N, C-alpha and C positions, 0 to 999 in steps of 0.2 A: 573573284569579286561578285559575280552574279550569284554564286551559291551563298555568299555571305549576306547579300541583300535579300535573297529568298528566305534565309534563316531568320533575318531580322524582321521581315514581314510576317512570317509565321509566328514569331514571338509576340509582335505587336498585336496581331489578331487574337492570339490566345489570351494574353493579359487583358486586352480590351473586353473580350467576352466575359472573362471572370469578373472584372471590375463592374461591368454592366449588370451582371447577375447579382453581385453583392449589393450594389446600390439599389436595384429594384427590390430586393428582399428587405433591405432596411426601410425603404420608403413604404412598403406594404405594412411593415410592423409599426412604424411611427410616421404616419402621414401628417404633414403640416396642414394647418388651416389655410383655406384658399380664399383670397380676396380678389374679386373681379372688378375691373374698371372697364365698362362697356361704353364705347363711343356712340353717341346718338347722331341722328341726322343733322342736328343743330350745331354739332361740334363740341358739346359738353359730354361729360362722362357720368354714367350711372354707377353708383357705388353699391356693390353687392357683398356684404360682409356681416357676420353675426354681431360684431361689436358696434355696428353703426345703426342699431335699431332705434336708438334715441337721438341719433345725429342726422345731419343732412344727407339726402340721397343723391344730390347732384353736385358735381365738381366741375370746375372750369380749368382749362389749361392755358396759361398765358405766360410769356417770357420764360419758358422752360420750367414752370412750376405749376403744381396742382394747388388750387385754392378752393376753399369752401368747407374743409373739414380737417381735423387734426389727424393726418395720416400716420404720424409717428406712433401713436398708440394702437392704431388699427393694423398697420402693415408689419410692425416689428416681428420677426420670426415666422411670418406667414409666406405662403407662395402667392405671388401677385401675377395675375393674368390680365394683360391689357388687350382687350378685344377692339381692334381698329375696324373702321368701316371698309367694306370691300372696295369702295371707290378709290381708296388710297393704294390699291394693289393692281398689278398687271397679272392677268391670268392667261395661261397657255395650256392647252391640252397636249399630252404627250402619249404616244402609242409605242409600246415596247413588246418584245417577245415575252412569252409567259415565263421562260426560265430566268428572266432578269428581275423577277419580283423581289429577290433578296438583295439586290444591288441598286435599288432605285435611287437612294440618296447619293451614292457615288456617281451614278450616271447623270443625275440632275446637276450636281456640282460641276461635272466636267463640261456640260453643255449649256450652263446658265448664260454665258456670254453670247451664245448663238440664239437662245430663246428670248432674251431680254436685252435692253439697252445697257445693262450694267455687267461688270465682271463679278466674279464670286467674292472679291474683297470689297466691292462697292455696294453690295445688295444683301438684303436678308430675304430668304426664300424657304419654301417648304412645299410639300406635295401631299395631296389627299391619298387615302388608302386606295390601292390599285383595284380596278374593277375588271374582271375577266370577260373577254369577248371570245367565246369558244374555248378551244384548248390550246391555241397557238399564240394568242396575244392578250395584252392587258392594257388598260388605259388609266392614266392618272392626270390630275389637274395641278399645275404648278402655279403658286402665288408668289410674287416677288415685289419688293418695294425698295427704295433707296435706304441704305443703311443709316444715313444721317437722320432720317425721319424716325426710325425706330429707336435710335440711340438717344434722341431728345427725351423720349418718354422714360427710357431706362434710367438715364441720368437724373431725372426728376424724382424717381422712386428710390434709387440706390442709397441715398443718405439715411433712409429710415430703417436700414438693415433688415430687409426681407431675406428669407431663406433662399428664394429663387424668384426670378422675373422672367415671364414668358410673353412674347408678342404673338397674338393669334388673330385670325380673321375667319369670316364665314365664306365657304366655297359656294359656287353656283348651285350645287346639288343639295345644299343644306348642311354639309359636313364642316367640321372645324379643321383648319390648317394651322399648324404651329410653324412660324417662320423664324423664330429666334428664342433662345433660352439662355439665361445667365444665372449661375448659382453663386451664392455668396461664399466667402472664404471659410465660413464656419460649416457650410454644408459639405457633403461628400461629393466630390467631383469625380466622375468615372475616369477622366483623362489623368488627373493627378493620382488617383488610386492605381491606374494602370502603370504609371511611371514608378510608383512606390513598389508595386509588385515586381517590376523589372529590376529595381534596385535590390530588393530582397533576394531575388533569384541570383543576381550577380554576386552579392555577398555570400550567399550559400555556396555558390560554385567556388568562390575564392577560399572559403573556409574548408570545403571538401578537398581542394587541391593541397592546401597547407596541411590539413590533417593527414592526407595520404603521404606527403613528403616526410612529415614528422614520424608517422608509423613506419615508413621504410627505413628512416635513419635509426629509430629505436630498435627495429628488428636486426639491422646490421650490427648495431652496438651489442645487443644481447647475444647475437651469434658469435661475435668476436670474444665476448666474455666466456661464453660456453666453451669455445675452442681453447681458451687459455686455461680454464679450469680442468678440461680434459687432459691438456698437456701436463699440468702440475700433478694430476692424479697418476698419470702414466709414470712420471718421474718418481713419485713416492713409491709406487709399486715396484719399480725397478730397483730403488734403493733398498726396499724391504727384502727383495729377492737376492740382494747382494751383488747384482750385476756379474754373475759368474761364480759366486761362492767364495769370495775373498775372506781372509782370516778376520778382518775388522768389520765385515758386513754385519747388520743386525741379526740375520739368521745364524751366522756363525757364532756370534756372541751368545745368543740364546742356546745354541747347541752346546757350547762350551760350559755355560752355566748349568745346563741340564746334567752334564756328567760330573761337574765339580761339586755340586750341591748334594749332600747325602739325602737319600730318600728315607723318611721315617718308617715306611712300611718294610723296606729292606733291612733297616737297622733292627727293628723289632723282630723280624723273622730270624735274623742272625743270632740275636740274644737267646731266642727260644730254642735254638739248636745247640748252642754251646753250654748253656747252664744245665747243671744236673737236675734230676727230678726232685731232689729234696730242697731245692732252692725256689723261693717264691719272691718275685719282684712286686713290691707294693707301690713304688713310685718311680718315675722316669722323667728326666728333663733333657730336652734336645735343644741346644743353642749353638748355631753355627756348626762347627766341626767338633764340638765337644758334647759328650753324653754323660749324664749322672744318673745312677740307678741306686735304689735302696730297697732292702727287703730282709728276708729271714732265710738262713741256710744253716746246715750242720757244720760246714767247713768253710769259713769265710776266707782264710788265707789261700785255700786251694782255688778260689775263683780267679785270682789274678793271673796265674799261668794259662788258665783256660781262655780267658778273654784275649790275652796277648797272642795266643796261638792262632786266633781267627784272623783271616786276611782283612777283615773290616775294621779292626781296632788295634791301636798301639798305645803305649805308655799308660797302661792301666795302673791305678794307685788308689789307696784309701784317702778320701778327703774329710773323713770324720772317724772318730774312734769306734771300734767294734764293741758292742755291749751285749750283755746277756741278762735276761730277766727270768724270774722264776715262772712267770706265766707264759713265756715264749717257748715254742718247741725247738728253738735253735738260737744262733747268734744273729743279732741285728747288724747289718753291714751298710756302708755307704761308699760306693766306688765311682770314680770318674775315669774316662778314657778318651783318647783322640779317635775320631772316626776317619777312616780311609774310604773315600767314595768309590764304590764299585757298581755304578749304575749301568754300565754298558751291557747290552744283551749278550 
């Protein structure tokens, strides 16, 4: 639990720092107009604003309202600083170690009930910039006042929709101490921005976890599909190999077709060996296990026995009449025969 609280504290500090940096940068780029209401010794307020040049310079505060000028046109969208008289505040000096300079606000908040008659929830308070005394200590001045006093002025200005309202006072050394500040809903609040950053980080973490789970699931699914494809490829290869060379395997069927189908090269070579030199083949057709040849020879009937004597041909016969022309050197023949495949080596 302590480690979780420590992690939460670190996250709050980091987002708070980032939010403060963003807000400070935006305020430097787009600084709102400042309207100051300075309380005089008589209890009235001096108005310091650019739009009030032609208007009254003095305002009175009575019954929780500012009277004497149309603040709605002057204050809207501006930063309002209400400077109260130092007599309304309780001032206390505070001496701290030099290394506590970065934590003054937290230290003051923790000790405000000891330094003033009010608790942190009942008071508005602030401190002046620390002044070093040697290298070991620093001194700051705390200003505090009842919260109900400050809120009466804040509630009087809030209906005019300023961008921010601050309560300040003058310290004894002449410096200004801010004891309260409230930003409107339209302005960028570092606290809300810090919470928004934490929400965005949480959503990003959830999205990263969901993406990681989805990626793991898809990887497992693709791995399973890859394994299934590999198994199917292995089965196909085994089927092509015939799983041991069975007679009905694809390789066996291909082997059988190889030896049962006549090879045109072997048929042509066999014809060239058995036909005599005076015979010329001018056409040849090979269709399945049947061959048809045509050409010119001196002795057409003598070709039939020569073809049938070959181990590659059977049932040789004429499929067209044998003719003789005066311009031909011999008889023109047309013979067909059955082929006996002899493709084995």
